[in-house]
C-alpha positions as CSV (number, residue, x, y, z in Angstrom):
1,M,100.2,112.2,114.2
2,K,103.0,112.0,116.7
3,V,106.3,113.8,116.0
4,L,109.7,113.6,117.8
5,V,111.9,116.7,117.3
6,T,115.6,116.9,118.5
7,G,118.3,119.5,118.3
8,L,116.4,122.0,120.5
9,F,119.2,124.7,120.8
10,E,118.7,125.5,117.1
11,P,116.1,128.3,116.4
12,A,114.9,126.3,113.4
13,A,113.8,123.6,115.8
14,L,111.4,126.0,117.5
15,H,109.9,127.0,114.1
16,T,109.5,123.4,113.3
17,I,107.8,122.6,116.6
18,R,105.4,125.5,116.1
19,R,104.6,124.5,112.6
20,F,104.0,120.8,113.5
21,G,101.7,122.0,116.3
22,Q,99.8,124.4,114.1
23,L,99.3,121.6,111.6
24,G,97.6,119.6,114.3
25,H,100.4,117.1,115.2
26,E,101.4,116.0,118.7
27,V,105.0,117.1,119.3
28,Y,107.5,115.5,121.6
29,A,110.8,117.3,122.2
30,A,114.0,115.5,123.1
31,E,117.3,117.1,124.3
32,G,120.2,116.5,126.6
33,H,119.9,119.8,128.6
34,Y,116.9,120.7,130.7
35,L,117.1,124.4,129.6
36,A,116.8,123.7,125.9
37,Y,114.5,126.6,125.1
38,A,112.6,125.1,122.1
39,A,111.3,122.4,124.4
40,Y,109.2,124.9,126.3
41,S,107.0,125.9,123.4
42,K,103.3,125.6,124.1
43,Y,103.1,123.2,121.2
44,V,105.2,120.5,123.0
45,T,103.2,117.7,124.5
46,K,106.1,116.2,126.4
47,R,109.8,116.9,127.0
48,V,112.1,113.8,126.7
49,R,115.4,114.1,128.5
50,L,118.4,112.6,126.8
51,P,122.1,112.3,127.9
52,N,124.2,115.3,126.9
53,M,125.4,114.8,123.4
54,R,128.5,116.9,123.7
55,H,129.9,114.8,126.5
56,K,128.1,111.4,126.1
57,P,127.4,110.9,122.4
58,Q,127.1,107.1,122.6
59,E,124.7,107.3,125.5
60,Y,122.8,110.0,123.6
61,A,122.4,107.9,120.5
62,K,121.5,104.8,122.4
63,R,118.8,106.5,124.5
64,L,117.4,108.4,121.4
65,L,117.3,105.1,119.4
66,R,115.3,103.5,122.2
67,E,112.9,106.4,122.3
68,I,112.4,106.3,118.5
69,E,111.9,102.5,118.4
70,T,109.5,102.3,121.4
71,G,107.7,105.6,121.2
72,K,105.4,104.8,118.2
73,Y,106.3,108.1,116.5
74,D,104.9,108.8,113.0
75,Y,107.8,111.2,112.2
76,Y,111.3,112.0,113.5
77,F,112.7,115.4,112.7
78,P,116.4,116.1,113.6
79,S,117.0,119.8,113.7
80,Y,120.7,120.1,114.2
81,E,123.9,118.1,113.7
82,E,122.7,115.1,115.7
83,I,121.5,114.1,112.2
84,I,125.2,113.1,111.6
85,L,125.4,111.0,114.7
86,M,122.0,109.4,114.0
87,S,122.7,108.8,110.4
88,R,124.8,105.8,111.5
89,Y,121.6,104.1,112.5
90,R,119.3,105.2,109.7
91,D,118.2,101.7,108.9
92,R,116.9,101.2,112.5
93,I,115.3,104.7,112.4
94,F,113.6,104.1,109.1
95,A,112.3,100.7,110.4
96,A,110.6,102.6,113.3
97,T,109.3,105.9,111.8
98,K,109.4,108.3,108.8
99,T,112.1,110.9,108.3
100,A,114.7,112.2,105.8
101,I,118.3,111.2,106.8
102,L,121.0,110.4,104.3
103,D,124.0,108.2,104.9
104,T,126.9,109.6,107.0
105,E,129.3,109.8,104.2
106,T,127.1,112.1,102.2
107,L,126.3,114.3,105.2
108,L,130.0,114.7,106.0
109,R,130.7,115.9,102.5
110,L,128.8,119.0,103.4
111,H,129.6,119.3,107.1
112,C,133.4,118.7,106.8
113,K,134.8,121.9,105.3
114,A,137.8,120.1,103.8
115,Q,135.5,117.6,102.1
116,L,133.2,120.4,100.9
117,A,136.1,122.1,99.1
118,D,136.8,118.8,97.3
119,L,133.1,118.5,96.4
120,A,133.1,122.0,95.0
121,K,136.1,121.1,92.7
122,E,134.3,118.0,91.5
123,V,131.2,120.0,90.5
124,G,133.2,122.9,89.1
125,I,132.2,125.6,91.6
126,D,134.5,128.2,92.8
127,T,135.8,127.8,96.3
128,P,138.7,129.5,98.2
129,A,142.0,127.8,98.4
130,I,142.5,125.8,101.6
131,H,145.4,124.3,103.4
132,V,144.8,121.4,105.8
133,P,147.8,120.8,108.1
134,R,148.6,117.1,108.9
135,S,150.7,118.0,111.9
136,T,151.6,120.8,114.3
137,E,154.9,121.2,112.5
138,E,153.2,121.5,109.1
139,A,150.8,124.1,110.6
140,K,153.7,126.2,111.9
141,E,155.3,126.1,108.5
142,L,152.1,127.2,106.8
143,I,151.6,130.0,109.3
144,A,155.1,131.3,108.6
145,S,154.6,131.5,104.8
146,I,151.0,131.6,103.9
147,D,149.6,134.8,102.2
148,L,147.5,137.0,104.4
149,P,144.7,137.8,105.2
150,I,143.6,134.3,106.1
151,V,140.6,132.5,107.7
152,V,141.2,129.9,110.4
153,K,138.4,127.3,110.5
154,M,137.8,124.1,112.3
155,R,137.0,121.4,109.8
156,Q,133.8,120.2,111.5
157,T,131.9,122.9,113.2
158,S,129.1,125.5,112.9
159,G,127.9,128.8,114.2
160,A,131.4,130.4,113.7
161,A,132.9,128.3,116.5
162,G,136.7,128.4,116.1
163,L,136.4,130.9,113.2
164,R,139.2,133.6,113.1
165,L,139.8,136.2,110.5
166,V,143.5,137.2,110.7
167,N,145.7,139.6,108.8
168,D,148.7,139.7,111.1
169,R,151.3,136.8,111.1
170,V,152.2,137.0,114.8
171,K,148.5,137.1,115.7
172,L,147.8,134.2,113.3
173,E,150.0,131.7,115.2
174,K,148.5,132.8,118.5
175,E,144.9,132.6,117.2
176,Y,145.5,129.3,115.4
177,F,146.8,127.4,118.4
178,E,144.3,129.1,120.7
179,V,141.5,127.4,118.6
180,V,143.4,124.1,118.9
181,R,143.7,124.4,122.7
182,V,140.2,125.7,123.5
183,N,138.6,123.0,121.4
184,S,141.0,120.2,122.4
185,L,141.8,119.3,118.8
186,D,144.2,116.5,118.1
187,E,146.8,116.1,115.3
188,D,144.2,114.4,113.0
189,N,141.7,117.3,113.3
190,L,143.8,120.5,113.2
191,P,142.1,123.6,111.9
192,M,142.4,124.4,108.2
193,L,143.6,127.7,106.7
194,Q,141.3,129.2,104.0
195,Q,142.0,132.0,101.6
196,M,140.0,135.1,102.5
197,I,137.5,136.3,99.8
198,E,136.3,139.8,100.5
199,G,132.7,140.5,99.8
200,P,129.1,140.0,101.0
201,T,127.8,136.5,101.9
202,T,124.8,134.8,100.4
203,C,123.3,132.0,102.4
204,T,120.8,129.4,101.2
205,L,118.3,126.8,102.5
206,H,116.8,124.1,100.3
207,L,114.2,121.4,100.6
208,C,115.3,118.6,98.2
209,N,113.8,115.5,96.8
210,H,116.6,113.1,95.7
211,G,118.7,115.8,93.9
212,E,115.8,118.0,92.9
213,V,115.3,121.4,94.6
214,L,111.6,121.7,95.7
215,G,111.9,124.9,97.7
216,E,114.6,127.4,98.5
217,V,115.2,130.7,100.3
218,M,118.3,132.9,99.9
219,Y,119.4,135.7,102.1
220,Q,122.2,138.0,103.1
221,G,123.2,138.9,106.7
222,V,122.5,142.4,107.7
223,R,124.3,141.8,111.0
224,T,126.4,138.9,112.3
225,H,127.8,137.7,115.6
226,P,130.7,137.8,116.0
227,R,130.5,141.2,114.3
228,D,133.5,140.6,112.0
229,G,131.8,137.5,110.4
230,G,129.9,134.6,111.8
231,T,126.3,133.6,112.4
232,T,123.7,136.0,110.9
233,V,121.5,137.5,113.6
234,L,119.5,139.8,111.3
235,R,119.0,138.6,107.8
236,E,117.0,139.6,104.7
237,S,115.8,137.3,101.9
238,M,116.9,138.1,98.4
239,D,117.4,136.6,94.9
240,D,120.8,135.4,93.8
241,P,120.6,133.3,90.5
242,A,124.3,132.5,90.5
243,C,124.2,131.0,94.0
244,S,120.9,129.2,93.3
245,E,122.5,127.6,90.2
246,A,125.6,126.6,92.1
247,A,123.6,125.1,95.0
248,A,121.4,123.1,92.5
249,K,124.6,121.6,91.0
250,L,125.8,120.4,94.4
251,I,122.4,119.0,95.4
252,S,122.0,117.2,92.1
253,H,125.6,115.8,92.3
254,L,124.9,114.4,95.8
255,N,121.4,113.3,95.0
256,F,120.5,115.1,98.3
257,H,117.3,114.4,100.0
258,G,115.9,116.5,102.9
259,L,117.0,119.9,104.0
260,C,120.4,121.5,103.4
261,G,122.0,124.9,102.9
262,F,125.1,126.6,101.6
263,D,127.1,129.8,102.3
264,F,128.7,131.7,99.4
265,V,131.0,134.7,99.6
266,I,130.5,137.0,96.6
267,D,133.9,138.3,95.5
268,K,133.6,142.0,95.4
269,A,136.1,142.3,92.6
270,T,134.5,139.9,90.2
271,G,131.0,139.2,91.5
272,R,131.6,135.4,91.4
273,P,130.2,133.3,94.2
274,F,132.7,131.2,96.2
275,L,131.4,128.3,98.2
276,V,132.7,128.5,101.8
277,D,130.3,126.4,103.9
278,G,127.7,123.7,103.8
279,N,124.9,122.6,106.2
280,C,123.5,119.1,106.0
281,R,120.4,120.1,108.0
282,I,117.9,122.8,108.6
283,T,118.9,126.4,109.4
284,P,117.2,129.4,111.0
285,A,116.3,130.5,107.4
286,I,113.3,128.2,107.7
287,T,111.4,130.9,109.4
288,M,112.2,133.4,106.6
289,A,111.1,130.9,104.0
290,Y,107.8,130.4,105.8
291,H,107.1,134.2,106.1
292,G,108.2,134.5,102.4
293,G,105.5,132.1,101.3
294,C,107.5,128.9,101.1
295,D,106.4,126.4,103.9
296,M,109.1,123.8,103.9
297,I,107.9,122.0,107.0
298,E,104.5,121.2,105.6
299,A,106.2,120.1,102.4
300,W,108.7,118.0,104.4
301,L,105.9,116.0,105.9
302,R,104.4,115.2,102.5
303,L,107.9,114.4,101.2
304,V,108.6,111.8,103.9
305,D,105.1,110.4,103.5
306,G,106.1,109.5,100.0
307,Q,103.7,111.9,98.3
308,D,104.4,113.7,95.1
309,V,105.4,117.2,96.1
310,E,105.3,120.0,93.5
311,K,107.9,122.7,93.5
312,L,107.1,125.3,96.2
313,P,106.7,129.0,95.6
314,T,109.9,131.0,95.6
315,A,110.3,132.8,98.9
316,K,109.7,136.4,98.3
317,P,112.7,138.9,98.7
318,G,112.8,141.5,101.4
319,V,111.7,139.3,104.3
320,R,113.7,140.0,107.5
321,T,114.1,137.7,110.5
322,K,116.0,138.4,113.7
323,M,117.7,136.2,116.3
324,Q,116.7,138.5,119.2
325,F,119.1,137.5,122.0
326,A,122.2,137.4,119.7
327,D,121.3,140.7,118.0
328,F,120.9,142.3,121.5
329,V,124.4,141.1,122.4
330,W,125.5,142.6,119.1
331,L,124.1,145.9,120.3
332,L,125.9,145.7,123.7
333,E,129.2,145.0,122.0
334,S,128.7,148.2,119.9
335,Y,129.2,150.3,123.1
336,M,132.5,148.6,123.7
337,D,133.6,149.3,120.1
338,S,132.6,152.9,120.4
339,F,136.0,153.4,122.0
340,K,137.5,152.6,118.6
341,D,135.0,154.3,116.3
342,W,132.4,156.5,118.1
343,S,130.6,157.9,115.0
344,G,130.6,154.6,113.1
345,E,129.2,152.6,116.0
346,R,126.6,155.4,116.8
347,K,125.3,155.1,113.2
348,L,125.0,151.3,113.5
349,R,123.1,151.7,116.8
350,K,120.7,154.1,115.3
351,E,120.0,151.6,112.6
352,W,119.5,148.9,115.2
353,W,116.8,150.9,117.0
354,A,115.2,151.9,113.8
355,D,114.7,148.2,112.7
356,K,111.1,147.4,111.7
357,D,109.1,145.0,109.6
358,F,110.9,141.8,110.7
359,H,110.0,138.5,112.2
360,Y,111.6,137.0,115.3
361,D,113.2,133.5,115.2
362,I,112.3,132.9,118.8
363,A,110.3,135.6,120.5
364,S,106.5,135.3,120.2
365,M,103.7,136.9,122.2
366,S,101.5,133.8,121.7
367,D,104.3,131.4,122.6
368,P,106.5,133.3,125.1
369,M,108.2,130.6,127.2
370,P,111.1,129.7,124.7
371,N,112.2,133.3,124.7
372,I,112.2,133.4,128.5
373,M,114.1,130.1,128.8
374,I,116.8,131.2,126.4
375,W,117.6,134.1,128.6
376,V,117.6,131.9,131.7
377,Y,120.1,129.6,129.9
378,I,122.3,132.6,128.9
379,I,122.3,134.0,132.4
380,T,123.1,130.7,134.1
381,N,125.9,130.1,131.7
382,C,127.5,133.5,131.8
383,Y,130.2,132.2,134.1
384,K,131.7,130.1,131.3
385,L,132.2,133.3,129.2
386,I,133.6,135.3,132.2
387,F,135.7,132.8,134.1
388,T,136.9,130.3,131.4
389,D,138.3,130.5,127.9
390,F,135.1,128.8,126.6
391,D,134.4,129.7,123.0
392,P,131.3,131.9,123.0
393,A,130.1,130.4,119.7
394,Q,130.0,127.0,121.4
395,L,127.4,128.1,124.0
396,F,124.6,126.6,121.9
397,I,126.5,124.1,119.9
398,F,126.5,120.4,120.9
399,H,128.4,118.6,118.2
400,N,132.2,118.6,118.1
401,A,132.8,115.6,120.3
402,Y,130.8,113.1,118.3
403,V,131.4,113.7,114.6
404,P,134.7,112.0,114.1
405,G,134.1,109.1,116.5
406,S,132.7,105.8,115.4
407,M,129.8,104.2,117.1
408,D,130.0,100.9,115.3
409,G,129.0,98.0,117.5
410,M,126.7,100.0,119.7
411,T,123.4,98.2,120.5
């Protein structure tokens, strides 16, 4: 069988490519950057170059549609938020191949953080209070009066891009409008302000069949990047019945089909989970699920084939996975933070070096090129981090430009 995979800057894409290849499928990898590391897996038969989605979303969609419609693919697997862009053409995609893509409106109810908060209220799930400014003046008024600490978040983003945790009012105004400036946000898409809930975060990934959870994995981040809260770079699977129940309610309410995930902050005072983020696509937790005995990729193939898929085994707790390059950056940053807290950072570094019994998201002795290529990409893009005010979290994210825009009328 012939499979097309996109979203190749997502570690989950690499796991997906490897699993498709191990299952005997012919994998084609399509992306808008020639250094997309997942495309260099030994399981990739051919790399397909697309326009850059960040800068040319219409051209990206047009070229990808043509590839899907003429390439005679048996399956199409979108690994990142290109799923939102391509959902606008799901009828054409379904006419050409097999996949799991819901309508744009449903996907945005998870991806847009303001819509996610409304969804949580509909379902009766706790979520932090949010404020969504409708103008710069309203934002300034909120900044002057809102209770601190507070979280600044862009409404449509991932990977901690634009995320700021602030407990100083003077710093809040500076950080807020820095996010606006760096990300070129207009008055209709200003960042929201979210109540800060203190406590650990539980993240989830689910394979769903029209509102039913077929398989899931849940985990907590051992380390994140940025260090004060962001993308998990070392994570460990766990059981969390309260978060599992809340996620199942959301999935059932949306009649969700395909892969999705949620982030909950567990209030340290009450133990209640608060929904803070949603993903309408696969996440790096797919690797953890596989090593925990829950193979969602093999089940996804059967699902889109229209087969009856029984509920998968629960992913076992205690499985650790690591995003090596980001976790190494975490280690480097610890030396800078040693000027603030020498003993504390020294303890964290000792724990870093003592890590064992984990699986890498990217690095593999049997499939080494993706790990080599991600370092090539980082080194060749360091100038953005040194000489510009580029948001580091955006280095691998290719989405903000296309989500709000309409592609209606494109042929």
